[in-house]
C-alpha positions in Angstrom: 0.0 0.0 0.0 2.9 2.3 0.8 4.3 2.3 -2.7 0.8 2.7 -4.2 0.2 5.8 -2.1 3.6 7.3 -3.0 2.9 6.7 -6.8 -0.5 8.2 -6.4 1.1 11.3 -4.9 3.6 11.4 -7.7 0.8 11.2 -10.3 -1.2 14.0 -8.5 1.9 16.2 -8.4 2.4 15.7 -12.1 -1.2 16.7 -12.8 -0.9 19.9 -10.6 2.4 20.9 -12.3 0.4 21.2 -15.5 -1.6 24.0 -13.8 1.0 25.8 -11.7 4.7 25.9 -10.8 6.0 23.7 -8.1 6.6 26.5 -5.7 2.9 27.5 -5.8 1.7 23.9 -5.1 0.8 23.3 -1.4 0.5 20.1 0.5 -3.2 20.9 0.7 -3.4 21.2 -3.1 -1.6 17.9 -3.5 -3.7 15.9 -0.9 -6.9 17.2 -2.3 -5.9 16.2 -5.8 -4.9 12.8 -4.6 -7.9 12.2 -2.4 -5.8 11.5 0.8 -5.5 13.4 4.1 -2.4 15.5 5.1 -1.3 12.9 7.7 -1.0 10.3 5.0 1.2 12.6 3.1 3.3 13.2 6.2 3.6 9.5 6.9 5.5 9.1 3.7 7.3 12.5 3.1 8.5 15.3 5.3 7.7 18.1 2.7 7.2 18.7 -1.0 10.9 18.7 -1.6 11.2 15.3 -0.1 8.4 14.1 -2.4 10.2 15.6 -5.4 13.5 14.0 -4.5 11.8 10.6 -4.2 10.2 11.0 -7.6 13.5 11.9 -9.2 15.3 8.9 -7.6 12.4 6.6 -8.5 12.7 7.7 -12.2 16.4 7.1 -12.2 16.1 3.6 -10.9 
């Protein structure tokens, strides 16, 4: 379930990036788009930059 949630957050971030720049996207925006609560986000990541780093590393591997 953990990897599914992480990839759902990744997909939601990619959708939001089509609408506005990264520095304008909030965790609230992301969790709303993804359909999860904020605590679920924080269970997996410390902040938006942590999520972005994970996405980049996941894409490399």
